[in-house]
Structures are given as structure tokens and as C-alpha cells.
C-alpha positions in Angstrom: -18.1 -64.9 -39.6 -21.6 -65.9 -38.6 -24.7 -64.3 -40.1 -26.7 -65.1 -37.0 -27.9 -62.3 -34.7 -26.8 -63.0 -31.1 -29.5 -61.4 -28.8 -28.7 -61.5 -25.1 -31.5 -60.7 -22.6 -30.2 -59.1 -19.4 -32.7 -58.8 -16.6 -30.8 -55.8 -15.2 -28.0 -53.5 -16.2 -24.9 -55.7 -15.5 -26.3 -59.2 -15.6 -25.1 -60.2 -19.1 -21.7 -58.6 -18.6 -21.3 -60.6 -15.4 -22.6 -63.9 -16.9 -21.6 -63.8 -20.6 -19.1 -61.1 -21.2 -16.2 -63.3 -22.3 -18.3 -65.1 -25.0 -19.7 -61.8 -26.2 -16.3 -60.4 -26.7 -15.1 -63.5 -28.6 -18.3 -63.4 -30.7 -17.7 -59.8 -31.7 -14.0 -60.6 -32.4 -15.3 -63.3 -34.8 -17.5 -60.8 -36.6 -20.9 -61.7 -35.1 -23.6 -59.2 -34.6 -24.3 -59.0 -30.8 -27.1 -57.1 -29.2 -27.7 -56.9 -25.4 -31.3 -56.0 -24.5 -31.7 -55.0 -20.8 -35.2 -55.8 -19.7 -35.8 -53.8 -16.5 -34.0 -50.6 -17.4 -36.7 -47.9 -17.5 -36.5 -44.7 -15.4 -39.0 -44.8 -12.6 -41.6 -42.0 -12.9 -42.3 -41.6 -9.2 -40.2 -39.4 -6.9 -40.8 -41.2 -3.6 -39.7 -44.7 -3.1 -40.0 -47.5 -0.5 -37.6 -47.5 2.4 -36.0 -50.7 0.8 -35.4 -48.9 -2.5 -33.9 -45.9 -0.7 -31.6 -48.4 1.1 -30.5 -49.9 -2.2 -29.9 -46.5 -3.7 -27.6 -45.7 -0.7 -25.6 -48.8 -1.4 -25.3 -47.9 -5.1 -24.1 -44.4 -4.1 -26.0 -42.5 -6.8 -29.2 -41.5 -5.1 -31.1 -39.0 -7.2 -29.7 -40.2 -10.6 -30.0 -43.9 -10.1 -31.1 -45.1 -13.5 -29.1 -42.5 -15.5 -25.9 -43.3 -13.6 -26.4 -47.1 -14.1 -27.2 -46.6 -17.8 -23.9 -44.7 -18.2 -22.1 -47.6 -16.6 -23.8 -50.1 -18.9 -22.9 -48.1 -22.0 -19.3 -48.1 -20.8 -19.4 -51.9 -20.3 -21.0 -52.5 -23.7 -18.2 -50.4 -25.3 -15.6 -52.6 -23.6 -17.3 -55.7 -24.9 -17.8 -54.2 -28.3 -21.5 -54.8 -28.7 -24.7 -52.9 -29.1 -27.3 -52.2 -26.4 -31.1 -51.7 -26.2 -33.2 -50.9 -23.1 -36.7 -52.2 -22.7 -39.5 -50.1 -21.1 -39.9 -52.0 -17.8 -38.8 -50.8 -14.3 -36.7 -52.7 -11.8 -38.8 -54.7 -9.3 -38.0 -52.3 -6.4 -40.0 -49.6 -8.2 -43.1 -51.7 -9.0 -46.3 -51.6 -7.1 -49.0 -48.9 -6.5 -47.0 -45.9 -5.5 -50.0 -43.6 -5.0 -51.3 -46.1 -2.4 -47.9 -46.5 -0.9 -47.9 -50.2 -1.9 -44.7 -51.8 -3.2 -44.4 -55.4 -4.3 -40.8 -56.1 -3.1 -39.6 -54.5 0.1 -37.0 -56.9 1.5 -34.2 -59.2 0.4 -36.5 -62.2 0.9 -39.1 -60.7 -1.4 -36.5 -59.9 -4.0 -35.5 -63.6 -4.2 -39.0 -64.9 -3.5 -42.1 -65.5 -5.6 -43.3 -63.2 -8.3 -46.1 -60.9 -7.1 -49.4 -61.9 -8.8 -49.8 -58.5 -10.4 -46.4 -58.8 -12.0 -47.2 -62.1 -13.9 -48.5 -60.4 -17.1 -45.1 -58.8 -17.5 -43.7 -62.0 -19.1 -46.0 -61.6 -22.1 -45.1 -57.9 -22.4 -41.4 -58.8 -22.4 -42.0 -61.3 -25.2 -43.7 -58.7 -27.3 -40.9 -56.2 -26.7 -38.2 -58.7 -27.5 -40.0 -59.8 -30.7 -39.8 -56.2 -31.9 -36.0 -56.4 -31.8 -35.9 -59.5 -34.1 -35.9 -58.9 -37.8 -35.2 -62.5 -38.8 -36.2 -65.1 -36.2 -34.7 -68.0 -38.1 -31.3 -66.2 -38.0 -31.5 -65.1 -34.3 -30.1 -66.9 -31.2 -31.6 -65.6 -28.0 -29.7 -66.0 -24.7 -31.7 -65.8 -21.5 -31.1 -66.3 -17.7 -31.8 -69.6 -15.9 -32.8 -67.5 -12.9 -30.3 -69.1 -10.6 -30.6 -67.2 -7.3 -34.4 -66.8 -7.9 -34.4 -63.0 -8.3 -37.9 -62.0 -9.4 -36.8 -60.1 -12.4 -34.6 -63.0 -13.5 -37.6 -65.3 -13.1 -39.8 -63.0 -15.3 -37.1 -62.9 -18.0 -36.9 -66.7 -17.8 -40.7 -67.0 -18.2 -40.6 -64.8 -21.2 -37.8 -66.9 -22.7 -39.8 -70.0 -22.2 -42.7 -68.4 -24.1 -40.3 -67.6 -26.9 -39.2 -71.2 -27.0 -42.8 -72.2 -27.3 -43.2 -69.8 -30.2 -40.3 -71.5 -32.0 -37.4 -69.1 -31.3 -34.0 -70.6 -30.7 -33.1 -70.0 -27.1 -29.9 -70.7 -25.1 -30.0 -70.3 -21.3 -27.0 -68.9 -19.4 -26.0 -69.3 -15.8 -26.7 -66.2 -13.7 -23.3 -65.1 -12.3 -22.5 -64.6 -9.5 -25.5 -66.5 -8.1 -24.5 -69.7 -10.0 -21.1 -69.8 -8.2 -21.3 -72.1 -5.2 -18.2 -70.4 -3.7 -19.8 -66.9 -3.9 -20.5 -65.6 -0.3 -23.8 -63.7 -1.1 -22.8 -61.0 1.3 -24.3 -58.3 -0.9 -27.9 -59.1 0.1 -27.1 -61.0 3.3 -29.3 -63.9 2.1 -28.4 -67.5 1.5 -28.9 -68.7 -2.0 -31.7 -71.3 -1.7 -32.1 -71.6 -5.5 -28.7 -72.9 -6.9 -28.0 -74.0 -10.4 -29.4 -77.5 -9.7 -32.7 -76.1 -8.7 -33.0 -74.0 -11.8 -32.2 -76.9 -14.0 -34.7 -79.1 -12.2 -37.4 -76.5 -12.9 -36.5 -76.6 -16.6 -36.4 -80.3 -17.2 -39.0 -80.3 -20.0 -36.6 -78.0 -22.0 -34.1 -80.8 -22.3 -31.2 -78.5 -21.4 -27.7 -79.8 -22.0 -24.5 -78.0 -20.9 -22.2 -76.4 -23.5 -18.9 -74.8 -22.7 -17.7 -71.6 -24.4 -13.9 -71.7 -23.9 -12.4 -68.3 -23.2 -9.0 -66.9 -24.1 -6.9 -65.1 -21.5 -7.8 -61.9 -23.4 -11.5 -62.6 -23.3 -11.3 -63.0 -19.5 -9.4 -59.8 -19.1 -12.0 -58.0 -21.2 -14.9 -59.6 -19.3 -13.4 -58.4 -16.0 -12.9 -54.9 -17.4 -16.6 -54.9 -18.6 -17.7 -55.8 -15.1 -15.5 -53.2 -13.5 -17.4 -50.5 -15.5 -20.3 -51.0 -13.1 -18.6 -49.0 -10.4 -21.8 -48.5 -8.4 -22.2 -52.2 -8.0 -18.7 -53.4 -7.2 -18.8 -52.9 -3.4 -22.1 -54.8 -3.2 -21.1 -57.6 -5.5 -17.4 -58.1 -4.8 -16.4 -55.8 -1.9 -14.5 -53.6 -4.4 -13.0 -53.6 -7.9 -9.8 -55.4 -6.8 -11.6 -58.7 -6.2 -13.4 -59.0 -9.5 -10.7 -60.7 -11.4 -10.1 -63.4 -8.8 -13.8 -64.2 -8.4 -14.5 -64.2 -12.2 -11.4 -66.2 -13.0 -12.0 -68.8 -10.3 -15.6 -69.5 -11.6 -14.4 -69.6 -15.2 -11.9 -72.3 -14.2 -14.5 -74.1 -12.1 -17.0 -74.5 -14.9 -14.3 -75.2 -17.5 -12.7 -77.9 -15.2 -9.4 -76.2 -15.2 -9.7 -74.2 -18.4 -11.3 -70.8 -18.7 -14.9 -71.1 -19.9 -18.5 -69.9 -19.6 -21.2 -72.5 -19.6 -24.6 -72.2 -21.4 -27.5 -74.5 -21.7 -29.1 -74.8 -25.2 -32.7 -76.0 -25.4 -33.0 -79.5 -26.7 -34.3 -80.0 -30.3 -37.4 -82.0 -29.2 -38.4 -79.3 -26.6 -37.9 -76.5 -29.1 -40.2 -78.3 -31.5 
């Protein structure tokens, strides 16, 4: 049993379950304390949204109770994985902007996977402060953060926050954003080609001296990971064209990264980069 706290930063509800669910289950089975902190999980305070946000709500199928319904799905997934969850006070990018002026920062698929809006840049420091409040003993905490494969703006902001945590001396391990890291994934959900694959994310993080590390998964861990993903019922049609395809996609990628054996792959920061 490890005494270290395993703290996973999930940009959105579902990201950590998609990317790290198998390892989380095995860590919990080994007696580790695991906490998943979802960064952009706050309920929007406005009642009127952009046309793009309304379109997304329609895909999710829970218009009118969007965040509440997704939180319920996330709690169900965390129960499957056996870990604790916290939710930070930041809204999803599709809700950010100046609503009173009718201005929204991200109103298309291209914007969602494009550059961070300049007015959003201070969010990284705010995320760092919120994460630090969750950590009682920094020396005994391992933080997992996304590489931002796919280039989603909320993943980029979470990665920026993680890089600041590295600079402050925290131990950080980066994980591959699934399904964006899967070269076989069709990206039909947003009808946009992934122009920022794993290789691009690693190139942009060269100074961190990242090195791959495989987390081997048991058959049971893979089954639990799939069940944890299937708890996000509102997302399954968009991500996998239905629940039935989840196991095949997830298994295929686990075998791909494990070179024939089930695995998840993470990227610890090099000792020199971490200071």
C-alpha cells in the first residue's frame, strides 16, 4: 500500500475516466488514495447560451440540466472506479465570454481546438491555486495532468497549470488524452481532423524531459475502465457512436500502447526538469 496521494486533474467530466480509468482502479485496489479533480465543472450562471453551446447541449441530450446531469454521470463513474471526486469552480469553455454583451470566446469546433482566448490566459494561475488547496502534503502527492493531445482549449489550460505546478516543485506525471491520442480514432464527434497528435504535444513539452512509462492493465481493470466510461451516457453517441463500441475502441488502444499487452501510457517529468 502506498502512502502517496494520487491526484488526477481532469479538464472535463469524463476525461480522466477515458484516459486513466484502468490505472486508477488498480491503484485503488492496491490501497492508494486517489482523488479526481475536475477543473471545468462549474454550473454556468447565465440562462442564454451561444448557438454553438445550444448545439452541444442538443447532442448531449440533457438541455436544461446540462451540468447537473453530467455531474451525476461523473459521480457514477467515480463510484465504478472506486475513487473520490472534487469539482473546481471554473466553467466549460463554451460558457466563457461576456454574456451580457453577447460575446462568447469559443463558438465553433475550430475555436474549441484552437488557441486559448487572451482573456482566458489568467485561468491557468487560478487553476494552480485551486489545485494547491487540495494538497495537504505536497511531498507525498503525485499530480496527473493532460498532455493536451487534440489541443482542446480547456486541456491546454489544464496543461499550463500543470507546468506551473512543475515549476513550483510539485511532482507531475502527464497522461495521454484519450480518445484524441488514438491515431485510429475517427474524430467524428466534432467533425474536425486532429491536427495536434501526441507527437505535437510531446514536442511542445521537450523541456520537461518526458519519458514514456507503461501502466500494465489486468483484464478486470480494462472491464472496469469500460464500465466507468459507459457511465457517461450523454457522451457515448458523440464519442463512440453508442455504448456498444466503447469496449472495442478502448481495448484496441490499450493493446496499441502496450504493444500487444493491455496498458495505459503516462509521461513522468524528468528529474532535471522538475528541479
